[in-house]
Backbone as CSV, one residue per row, in Angstrom:
resi,resn,N_x,N_y,N_z,CA_x,CA_y,CA_z,C_x,C_y,C_z
1,MET,-19.120,-9.822,11.309,-17.918,-8.705,10.938,-17.345,-8.000,11.964
2,MET,-16.243,-7.815,12.199,-15.888,-6.974,13.009,-15.674,-5.781,12.999
3,ASN,-16.350,-4.799,13.715,-16.193,-3.518,13.769,-15.323,-2.935,13.603
4,LEU,-15.653,-1.870,12.754,-14.072,-1.391,11.669,-13.351,-0.138,12.945
5,ASP,-13.819,0.073,14.285,-12.450,1.294,14.781,-12.348,0.081,15.767
6,VAL,-12.341,-1.720,16.003,-12.189,-2.086,16.630,-11.283,-2.991,16.065
7,ALA,-10.942,-2.846,14.977,-10.107,-3.545,13.694,-9.066,-2.689,13.689
8,ILE,-9.278,-1.050,13.575,-8.415,-0.062,13.380,-7.413,-0.489,14.967
9,ASN,-7.842,-0.324,15.644,-7.415,-0.535,17.432,-6.110,-1.640,17.618
10,THR,-6.528,-2.866,16.778,-6.636,-3.727,17.358,-4.915,-3.230,16.231
11,LEU,-5.407,-3.189,14.653,-3.803,-2.934,14.271,-2.688,-2.378,15.223
12,ALA,-3.098,-0.719,15.430,-2.480,0.252,16.628,-1.726,-0.513,17.065
13,ASP,-2.656,-1.817,18.250,-1.742,-2.068,19.031,-0.722,-3.205,18.876
14,GLN,-0.746,-3.418,17.530,-0.311,-4.552,17.319,1.167,-3.851,16.701
15,MET,1.576,-2.319,16.480,1.967,-1.963,15.706,3.548,-2.096,16.541
16,ASP,3.694,-2.365,17.505,5.388,-2.561,18.214,5.718,-3.958,18.043
17,ASP,5.052,-4.625,17.754,5.121,-6.184,17.137,5.003,-6.162,16.008
18,PHE,5.554,-5.399,14.911,5.502,-5.136,13.605,6.629,-5.927,13.106
19,SER,6.087,-7.121,12.121,7.177,-8.028,10.955,7.799,-7.131,9.965
20,LEU,8.863,-6.712,10.085,9.475,-5.953,9.446,9.683,-6.882,7.879
21,HIS,9.396,-8.432,7.993,9.308,-9.748,6.659,8.240,-9.380,5.838
22,LYS,8.003,-8.241,4.930,6.993,-7.991,4.046,7.530,-8.801,2.760
23,ASP,8.423,-9.263,2.404,8.608,-9.622,1.228,7.575,-10.670,0.252
24,TYR,6.426,-10.354,-0.118,5.350,-10.692,-0.692,5.902,-11.453,-1.680
25,LEU,6.763,-10.509,-2.561,7.756,-11.320,-3.816,8.632,-12.168,-3.866
26,ASN,8.579,-12.223,-3.070,10.347,-12.950,-2.496,11.350,-12.303,-3.397
27,LEU,11.504,-10.789,-3.596,12.579,-10.748,-4.576,14.099,-10.513,-3.438
28,THR,13.691,-10.600,-2.744,15.345,-11.509,-1.949,16.050,-12.363,-1.990
29,SER,15.392,-13.196,-2.602,15.896,-14.150,-3.379,15.850,-14.593,-4.510
30,ASP,16.271,-13.536,-4.877,17.069,-13.685,-6.613,18.673,-13.007,-6.311
31,PRO,19.555,-13.633,-6.519,20.314,-13.381,-7.075,20.493,-11.752,-7.377
32,GLU,19.731,-11.454,-8.425,19.947,-10.346,-9.387,19.986,-9.242,-8.272
33,VAL,18.847,-9.050,-7.667,18.215,-8.469,-6.551,18.865,-8.044,-5.470
34,LYS,19.622,-9.285,-5.155,20.629,-9.101,-3.538,21.899,-8.154,-4.307
35,ARG,22.865,-8.615,-5.550,24.084,-7.853,-6.000,23.559,-6.541,-6.769
36,MET,22.290,-5.759,-6.717,21.792,-4.736,-7.397,21.829,-3.933,-5.594
37,MET,21.267,-4.853,-4.665,21.413,-4.024,-3.106,22.828,-4.202,-2.856
38,ARG,23.844,-4.641,-3.207,25.004,-4.524,-2.381,25.564,-3.689,-3.171
39,LYS,25.719,-3.169,-4.647,25.981,-2.036,-5.471,25.539,-0.972,-4.255
40,PHE,24.469,-0.870,-3.684,23.975,0.658,-3.213,24.818,0.248,-1.735
41,GLY,24.859,-0.437,-1.141,25.669,-0.585,0.316,24.636,-0.844,1.025
42,ASP,23.582,-1.338,0.130,22.181,-2.916,1.178,21.944,-3.446,0.920
43,GLY,22.355,-4.144,2.240,22.248,-5.485,2.492,21.566,-6.073,3.260
44,ASP,21.027,-6.824,3.672,20.253,-7.786,4.789,20.281,-8.940,4.975
45,PRO,20.796,-9.480,5.263,20.911,-10.755,5.693,19.237,-11.488,5.859
46,TYR,18.493,-11.053,6.310,17.398,-11.304,6.946,16.284,-11.143,6.240
47,GLY,16.564,-10.861,5.291,15.484,-10.566,4.013,14.339,-9.812,5.111
48,CYS,14.873,-8.624,5.793,14.296,-7.694,6.112,13.477,-6.266,5.140
49,CYS,12.470,-6.746,4.362,11.879,-5.607,3.238,10.226,-6.269,3.060
50,PHE,10.322,-4.829,2.591,8.398,-4.672,1.871,8.485,-4.653,0.796
51,SER,8.385,-5.873,-0.246,7.254,-5.795,-1.553,6.443,-6.141,-2.164
52,ASP,6.124,-5.410,-3.460,4.422,-5.534,-3.736,4.876,-4.935,-5.165
53,HIS,3.444,-5.564,-6.109,3.111,-4.963,-7.454,2.237,-3.763,-7.205
54,ILE,3.057,-2.717,-7.939,2.092,-1.181,-7.676,2.130,-1.283,-9.730
55,TRP,1.145,0.174,-9.128,1.492,1.073,-10.432,2.043,2.441,-10.079
56,VAL,2.998,2.892,-11.172,3.538,4.067,-11.128,2.569,4.912,-12.244
57,PHE,2.739,6.414,-12.361,2.834,7.372,-12.948,3.732,8.077,-13.589
58,ASP,3.960,8.035,-14.896,5.160,9.054,-15.192,4.490,10.826,-15.573
59,ASN,5.209,11.095,-16.625,5.090,12.586,-16.163,3.775,12.840,-17.359
60,LYS,3.175,11.991,-17.698,2.376,12.015,-18.700,0.376,11.615,-18.463
61,MET,0.617,11.070,-17.451,-0.073,10.320,-15.744,-0.639,9.399,-16.614
62,ARG,0.440,8.231,-17.385,-0.065,6.981,-17.654,0.544,6.028,-17.091
63,ARG,0.001,4.976,-16.196,-0.122,3.576,-15.119,0.818,2.430,-16.142
64,LYS,1.573,2.995,-15.000,2.689,1.548,-15.527,2.867,0.630,-14.472
65,LYS,2.569,-0.573,-14.747,2.749,-2.496,-14.083,4.576,-2.021,-13.044
66,LYS,4.846,-2.043,-12.096,5.916,-2.042,-11.704,5.831,-2.722,-10.400
67,LYS,7.075,-3.155,-9.960,7.748,-3.850,-8.501,7.826,-2.720,-7.588
68,ILE,7.641,-2.567,-6.564,8.425,-1.501,-5.756,8.631,-2.442,-4.222
69,LEU,10.234,-1.836,-3.589,11.220,-3.270,-2.841,11.020,-1.576,-1.458
70,VAL,11.108,-1.546,-0.613,11.618,-1.074,0.709,12.051,-1.860,1.554
71,THR,13.454,-1.260,1.611,14.246,-1.485,3.014,14.985,-0.840,3.794
72,GLY,15.785,-0.818,4.479,16.206,0.532,5.972,16.882,1.063,5.281
73,GLN,17.280,0.813,4.254,17.756,2.466,3.050,17.062,2.731,2.107
74,PHE,16.485,2.514,1.223,16.440,2.298,-0.027,14.644,2.631,-0.174
75,ILE,14.116,2.994,-1.439,12.506,2.935,-1.770,12.873,2.274,-3.609
76,TYR,13.017,1.942,-3.927,13.700,0.480,-4.872,12.128,0.729,-5.857
77,VAL,12.275,0.508,-7.426,11.030,0.613,-8.051,11.458,-0.327,-9.373
78,LEU,11.281,-1.839,-9.364,11.985,-2.546,-10.333,10.694,-2.948,-11.375
79,SER,11.265,-3.307,-12.648,10.696,-3.656,-13.749,9.264,-4.454,-13.290
80,GLN,8.622,-5.014,-14.064,7.656,-5.997,-13.653,7.900,-7.345,-14.229
81,ASP,8.531,-7.545,-15.069,9.045,-8.583,-15.848,9.890,-9.781,-14.132
82,LYS,10.183,-10.393,-15.078,11.285,-11.882,-14.199,12.539,-10.971,-13.742
83,ALA,12.830,-9.921,-14.729,13.868,-9.719,-14.728,14.568,-8.800,-13.400
84,ASN,13.329,-7.864,-13.049,13.790,-7.052,-11.809,14.470,-6.533,-12.407
85,LYS,14.304,-5.893,-13.124,15.699,-4.370,-13.493,15.419,-3.261,-12.714
86,LEU,16.275,-2.371,-12.683,16.121,-1.435,-11.207,15.951,0.069,-12.191
87,ASN,14.459,0.678,-12.473,14.007,1.376,-12.703,14.292,2.871,-11.989
88,ARG,14.447,2.660,-10.843,14.613,4.649,-10.233,14.994,3.571,-8.646
89,ASN,15.138,4.345,-8.007,15.390,4.233,-6.628,16.324,5.220,-5.915
90,TYR,15.278,5.090,-4.832,15.155,7.040,-4.243,15.936,6.251,-2.308
91,PRO,16.814,6.917,-2.132,16.900,6.920,-0.644,15.955,7.030,0.364
92,LEU,15.756,6.099,1.306,14.836,6.675,2.235,15.135,7.675,3.532
93,GLY,16.232,7.920,3.195,16.584,9.863,4.048,16.227,10.827,3.355
94,ASN,16.108,10.838,1.986,16.046,11.363,1.756,13.994,11.638,1.054
95,LEU,13.164,10.670,1.584,11.729,11.322,1.281,10.995,12.418,2.602
96,ILE,10.697,13.189,2.104,10.062,14.257,2.674,8.983,14.981,3.456
97,GLN,8.210,14.285,2.434,6.322,14.326,2.658,5.885,12.786,1.934
98,VAL,4.936,12.707,2.413,3.729,11.320,1.861,2.436,12.159,2.237
99,ALA,2.193,12.251,0.562,0.750,12.879,0.425,-0.531,11.780,0.553
100,LEU,-1.900,11.527,0.997,-2.848,10.685,0.515,-3.768,11.635,-0.184
101,SER,-4.616,10.523,-0.834,-5.482,11.603,-1.113,-7.084,11.421,-0.886
102,ALA,-8.084,11.779,-0.725,-9.559,11.618,0.152,-10.454,11.852,-0.580
103,LYS,-9.956,11.670,-1.946,-11.256,10.780,-3.035,-10.730,9.703,-3.184
104,ASN,-9.465,9.779,-3.355,-9.472,8.211,-4.293,-8.764,7.378,-3.046
105,TYR,-9.039,5.794,-2.852,-8.239,5.122,-1.924,-6.922,4.416,-2.321
106,THR,-6.853,4.728,-3.274,-5.601,3.461,-3.997,-4.282,4.699,-4.059
107,LEU,-4.448,5.889,-4.268,-2.839,6.665,-4.510,-2.708,7.808,-3.376
108,LEU,-1.075,7.684,-3.755,-0.080,7.488,-2.622,0.966,8.523,-3.785
109,LEU,1.213,9.921,-3.066,2.264,10.592,-3.636,3.401,10.526,-2.060
110,LEU,4.755,10.065,-3.338,5.978,10.519,-2.291,7.098,11.294,-2.774
111,SER,7.374,12.012,-1.830,8.201,13.225,-2.395,9.322,13.323,-1.729
112,PHE,10.590,13.622,-2.402,11.991,13.499,-1.837,13.057,14.466,-2.503
113,THR,14.006,14.721,-1.294,14.826,16.145,-1.556,15.791,16.160,-2.925
114,GLU,15.830,15.320,-3.674,16.563,15.070,-4.452,16.184,13.954,-5.291
115,ASN,15.080,13.850,-6.183,14.727,13.338,-6.682,12.970,13.869,-7.774
116,PHE,12.783,13.220,-8.490,11.107,13.456,-8.558,10.341,12.468,-7.655
117,ASP,8.667,13.557,-7.051,8.350,12.843,-6.830,7.688,11.400,-6.926
118,MET,7.161,10.233,-7.062,6.918,9.369,-6.799,4.746,8.704,-6.607
119,LEU,4.024,9.183,-7.321,2.310,8.608,-7.738,2.596,7.385,-7.897
120,ILE,2.325,6.597,-6.341,1.803,5.243,-7.011,0.141,5.197,-6.193
121,ASP,-0.209,3.981,-7.311,-1.227,3.095,-6.821,-1.126,1.982,-6.690
122,SER,-1.908,1.999,-5.314,-1.603,0.417,-4.597,-2.387,0.216,-3.962
123,TYR,-3.501,-0.516,-3.116,-4.291,-0.640,-3.055,-3.520,-1.513,-0.888
124,ARG,-2.473,-1.676,-1.268,-1.755,-2.006,-0.671,-1.158,-0.203,0.320
125,ARG,-1.621,0.386,0.041,-1.504,2.027,0.462,-0.631,2.283,1.930
126,LEU,-1.763,1.744,2.724,-1.806,1.667,3.922,-0.267,0.736,5.002
127,ASP,-0.426,-0.269,3.803,0.789,-0.766,4.245,2.555,-0.783,4.454
128,ILE,2.606,0.207,3.029,3.926,1.115,2.701,3.884,1.986,3.359
129,ILE,2.846,3.180,3.727,2.993,3.584,4.675,3.482,3.321,6.284
130,LEU,2.704,2.254,6.721,2.943,1.683,7.935,4.723,1.158,7.794
131,TYR,4.531,0.233,6.255,6.557,-0.280,6.758,7.700,0.915,6.509
132,ILE,7.275,2.273,5.802,8.057,3.124,6.107,8.049,4.065,7.235
133,VAL,7.246,4.013,7.983,7.244,4.800,9.179,8.233,3.956,10.684
134,GLN,7.948,2.537,10.505,8.429,1.590,11.235,9.610,1.454,10.813
135,ARG,10.256,1.241,9.612,11.728,1.178,9.365,12.829,2.477,9.593
136,MET,11.765,3.549,9.698,12.389,4.633,10.117,12.740,4.966,11.543
137,ARG,11.988,4.317,12.230,11.785,3.891,14.170,13.070,3.357,13.864
138,VAL,13.118,2.210,13.081,14.436,1.547,13.789,15.772,1.833,13.237
139,THR,15.319,2.531,12.344,16.835,3.573,11.801,17.393,4.423,12.309
140,ARG,16.082,5.255,13.455,16.020,5.723,13.741,16.776,6.502,15.490
141,GLU,17.144,4.915,15.564,17.641,4.860,17.165,19.224,4.320,17.001
142,ILE,19.238,3.835,15.145,20.836,3.179,15.402,21.473,4.815,15.130
143,GLU,21.028,5.178,13.977,22.092,6.930,13.610,20.425,7.703,13.361
144,ARG,21.471,9.310,13.035,20.424,10.198,13.365,19.324,9.917,11.855
145,HIS,18.268,10.400,11.885,17.429,10.058,10.398,16.450,11.055,10.240
146,PRO,16.156,11.491,9.781,15.222,12.429,9.613,13.828,12.409,8.790
147,ASP,12.499,13.288,9.537,11.377,12.213,9.671,10.868,13.168,8.586
148,PHE,9.802,12.724,7.686,9.423,12.748,6.589,7.460,13.547,7.095
149,LYS,6.661,14.257,6.788,5.996,14.624,6.880,4.541,13.859,6.094
150,LEU,3.498,13.909,6.787,2.623,12.670,6.324,1.258,13.501,6.429
151,ILE,0.495,13.475,4.822,-0.765,14.543,5.108,-1.262,14.136,4.244
152,TYR,-2.878,14.439,4.400,-3.981,14.146,3.826,-5.215,14.989,2.969
153,LEU,-4.819,15.067,1.787,-5.091,15.931,1.215,-6.630,15.556,0.344
154,LYS,-7.324,17.029,0.893,-9.032,16.582,0.134,-8.668,16.954,-1.223
155,ASN,-7.790,17.689,-1.579,-8.211,17.389,-3.141,-6.764,17.594,-3.717
156,PHE,-6.914,16.736,-4.472,-5.773,15.828,-4.460,-5.202,16.622,-6.498
157,ILE,-5.018,17.318,-6.362,-4.634,18.200,-7.450,-3.383,18.525,-7.492
158,LEU,-2.185,18.382,-8.003,-1.303,17.967,-8.400,-0.704,19.701,-8.140
159,ARG,-0.975,20.643,-9.135,-0.492,21.688,-10.086,-0.934,22.826,-8.725
160,LYS,-1.877,22.168,-7.790,-2.907,23.638,-7.022,-2.544,24.055,-5.807
161,ARG,-2.017,25.161,-5.539,-1.866,25.852,-4.449,-2.823,26.130,-3.723
162,ASN,-2.173,26.283,-2.373,-3.278,26.625,-1.103,-3.727,25.458,-1.068
163,ARG,-3.817,24.370,-1.220,-4.250,22.782,-1.064,-5.147,22.624,0.685
164,GLU,-6.574,22.169,0.771,-6.754,22.179,1.810,-5.599,20.453,2.328
165,GLU,-5.197,20.314,3.553,-4.728,19.631,4.112,-4.768,19.088,5.738
166,ILE,-4.642,18.247,5.846,-4.683,17.295,7.521,-3.404,16.941,7.276
167,GLN,-2.744,17.446,8.316,-1.417,16.646,9.046,-0.907,15.789,10.172
168,ILE,-0.808,14.549,10.101,-1.052,13.606,10.568,0.114,13.053,11.358
169,ASN,-0.250,13.439,12.376,1.240,13.063,13.460,1.233,11.666,13.914
170,TYR,1.901,11.375,13.043,2.421,9.400,12.636,3.442,9.455,14.142
171,LYS,4.190,10.434,14.440,5.326,9.841,15.333,4.831,9.594,16.951
172,GLU,3.921,10.636,16.693,3.126,10.391,18.803,2.214,9.733,18.896
173,ASN,1.138,9.615,18.015,-0.524,9.387,18.001,-0.576,8.093,16.412
174,MET,-0.217,7.627,16.615,-0.244,6.436,15.452,-1.507,6.333,15.466
175,LYS,-2.025,5.532,16.986,-3.382,4.809,17.045,-4.377,5.940,16.342
176,GLY,-4.422,7.013,17.063,-5.301,8.217,16.663,-5.681,8.329,15.399
177,GLU,-4.157,8.625,14.439,-4.694,8.838,13.241,-5.143,7.839,12.196
178,LEU,-5.239,6.528,12.780,-5.553,5.880,12.162,-6.521,5.340,11.743
179,LYS,-7.729,6.030,11.550,-8.827,5.936,11.551,-9.469,6.422,10.296
180,ILE,-8.072,7.717,10.084,-8.290,8.623,8.733,-7.188,7.637,7.487
181,LEU,-6.707,6.771,8.341,-5.669,6.289,7.270,-6.300,4.432,6.550
182,GLN,-7.363,4.349,7.303,-7.691,3.220,7.130,-8.618,2.822,5.962
183,GLU,-8.178,1.875,5.105,-8.445,2.291,3.590,-9.691,0.683,3.348
184,THR,-9.030,-0.205,4.075,-9.461,-1.521,3.638,-11.124,-1.906,3.242
185,PHE,-12.068,-1.358,4.103,-13.125,-1.289,4.510,-13.976,-0.855,3.081
186,ARG,-13.123,0.379,2.565,-13.125,1.208,1.442,-13.337,0.543,0.810
187,ASN,-11.998,0.040,0.414,-11.816,-0.451,-0.930,-11.842,-1.346,-1.560
188,SER,-12.995,-2.506,-0.685,-13.863,-3.839,-0.919,-15.384,-2.494,-1.029
189,LYS,-15.726,-1.926,-0.780,-16.536,-1.327,-1.022,-16.783,-0.621,-2.201
190,ARG,-16.059,-0.268,-2.910,-15.343,-0.203,-3.986,-14.983,-1.216,-5.162
191,SER,-14.448,-1.968,-4.782,-13.337,-3.259,-5.851,-14.024,-4.818,-5.606
192,GLY,-14.947,-4.967,-4.511,-14.954,-6.077,-4.129,-16.397,-6.154,-4.952
193,TYR,-16.669,-6.137,-6.452,-17.653,-6.946,-6.957,-16.939,-8.003,-7.780
194,LEU,-17.970,-9.146,-7.935,-17.000,-10.105,-9.188,-18.065,-10.611,-10.043
195,ASN,-18.382,-10.992,-10.804,-19.417,-11.651,-12.035,-19.106,-13.134,-11.472
196,LEU,-20.338,-13.465,-10.916,-20.587,-15.225,-11.037,-21.394,-15.887,-12.621
197,ARG,-20.794,-16.508,-13.216,-21.985,-17.225,-13.753,-23.011,-18.694,-13.259
198,LYS,-24.004,-18.502,-13.548,-25.006,-19.366,-13.332,-25.662,-20.102,-14.288
199,LYS,-26.304,-21.155,-14.071,-26.842,-21.320,-15.325,-28.861,-21.277,-15.917
200,GLY,-28.771,-21.029,-16.909,-30.165,-20.523,-17.158,-31.303,-21.405,-16.311
201,ARG,-32.661,-21.318,-16.409,-33.759,-22.308,-16.032,-33.496,-22.997,-17.223
202,PHE,-33.482,-22.959,-17.671,-33.962,-23.550,-19.497,-32.540,-23.662,-20.027
203,PHE,-31.862,-23.181,-20.955,-30.451,-23.604,-21.154,-29.870,-22.268,-21.051
204,GLY,-28.467,-22.605,-21.568,-27.351,-21.567,-21.200,-26.933,-20.669,-19.856
205,TYR,-25.996,-19.850,-19.865,-25.836,-19.002,-18.543,-26.000,-18.195,-18.961
206,SER,-26.282,-17.512,-17.340,-25.685,-16.135,-17.778,-25.062,-15.964,-16.464
207,TRP,-24.602,-14.620,-16.630,-23.590,-13.728,-15.594,-24.200,-12.551,-14.843
208,SER,-23.889,-12.849,-14.114,-24.607,-11.686,-12.632,-23.671,-11.027,-11.310
209,ASN,-23.832,-9.889,-11.433,-22.442,-9.343,-10.518,-23.184,-9.176,-9.029
210,TYR,-22.212,-9.670,-7.714,-22.469,-9.539,-7.118,-21.082,-8.909,-5.741
211,PHE,-21.166,-8.667,-4.480,-20.690,-7.991,-3.675,-19.773,-9.131,-2.980
212,PHE,-18.896,-9.848,-2.900,-17.836,-10.694,-2.402,-17.166,-10.351,-1.506
213,MET,-17.384,-11.423,0.095,-16.466,-11.384,0.582,-15.806,-12.391,1.441
214,ALA,-14.464,-12.735,1.529,-13.494,-13.523,1.860,-14.566,-14.473,3.659
215,SER,-14.577,-15.354,3.727,-14.598,-15.790,5.092,-13.686,-17.187,5.793
216,ASN,-13.936,-17.260,6.950,-13.276,-18.921,7.582,-14.443,-19.970,6.964
217,ILE,-15.313,-19.137,6.261,-16.566,-20.332,5.957,-15.839,-20.777,4.049
218,GLY,-15.924,-19.608,3.816,-15.646,-19.507,2.051,-16.229,-18.559,1.532
219,LEU,-15.992,-18.372,0.352,-16.878,-17.059,-0.194,-18.054,-16.597,0.098
220,VAL,-18.142,-15.074,0.552,-19.245,-15.809,0.887,-20.081,-13.807,-0.061
221,TYR,-21.460,-14.087,-0.834,-21.519,-13.304,-1.683,-22.901,-12.096,-1.607
222,PHE,-23.005,-11.500,-1.503,-24.418,-10.565,-1.097,-24.763,-9.850,-2.532
223,LYS,-26.366,-9.959,-2.688,-27.018,-9.335,-3.900,-26.187,-7.327,-4.189
224,THR,-25.898,-6.970,-3.553,-25.036,-5.295,-3.509,-24.876,-5.496,-2.226
225,PHE,-23.457,-4.248,-1.875,-23.185,-3.819,-0.352,-24.288,-3.702,0.282
226,GLY,-24.340,-3.431,1.235,-25.351,-3.425,2.800,-26.294,-4.660,3.170
227,VAL,-26.568,-5.364,1.772,-27.535,-6.152,1.959,-27.773,-7.370,2.560
228,SER,-28.175,-7.895,3.505,-27.846,-8.694,5.208,-27.821,-10.187,4.916
229,SER,-28.811,-10.229,3.468,-28.826,-11.992,2.949,-27.713,-11.959,2.257
230,THR,-27.150,-13.811,2.959,-25.613,-14.194,1.770,-25.615,-15.599,0.944
231,THR,-25.431,-15.432,-0.150,-24.984,-16.624,0.280,-23.498,-17.920,-0.200
232,THR,-23.131,-18.564,0.075,-21.844,-19.235,0.373,-21.881,-19.801,-0.732
233,THR,-20.117,-20.037,-1.404,-19.670,-21.064,-2.632,-18.773,-21.204,-1.419
């Protein structure tokens, strides 16, 4: 397994060659999405955007599955169905703060100057942050663009005052701060378990829980996290 620090440093070194083509859901090929973007004056003929499935919390803290689309000008929240109906859109320039939770590895709180805050649950939390940072870097080279504050909250209670927080300087030393942002290892430790069906010794089948990893030789599973003996399937 690659050392975690090596993986983080490798990611940081590659940020100068960061690809803006991350349309994982292929939303820019949808004519309705293109029409919606043109309506807001947001058009990119090269499909430079980020899209993915996310969970968004409403004001009653109920999770709803949505799609997110991040471009050079807006953050769009679309319906989960094939219609890709626009639910909300946030100008990227109005983003003033991004807050991360220390106790949850998937929560992300986006705060804006002229709109409601948006609480997101996504396993690609780090990808969303890095994409927004890179998008703002590109935009800042073309026109004056405000910066946002990136903080790491040790206590993610939204209504609590004087929360203990760590501010992350993503503009000057993103490489040094990636250790605190890296969640891939912790997410896999938390959610890397699958149930495997095995044939019984005499008859029938039984289900057992194992920790799985995807590798270049196939799926490798362990009895539990941290156990060195493996089985390949």
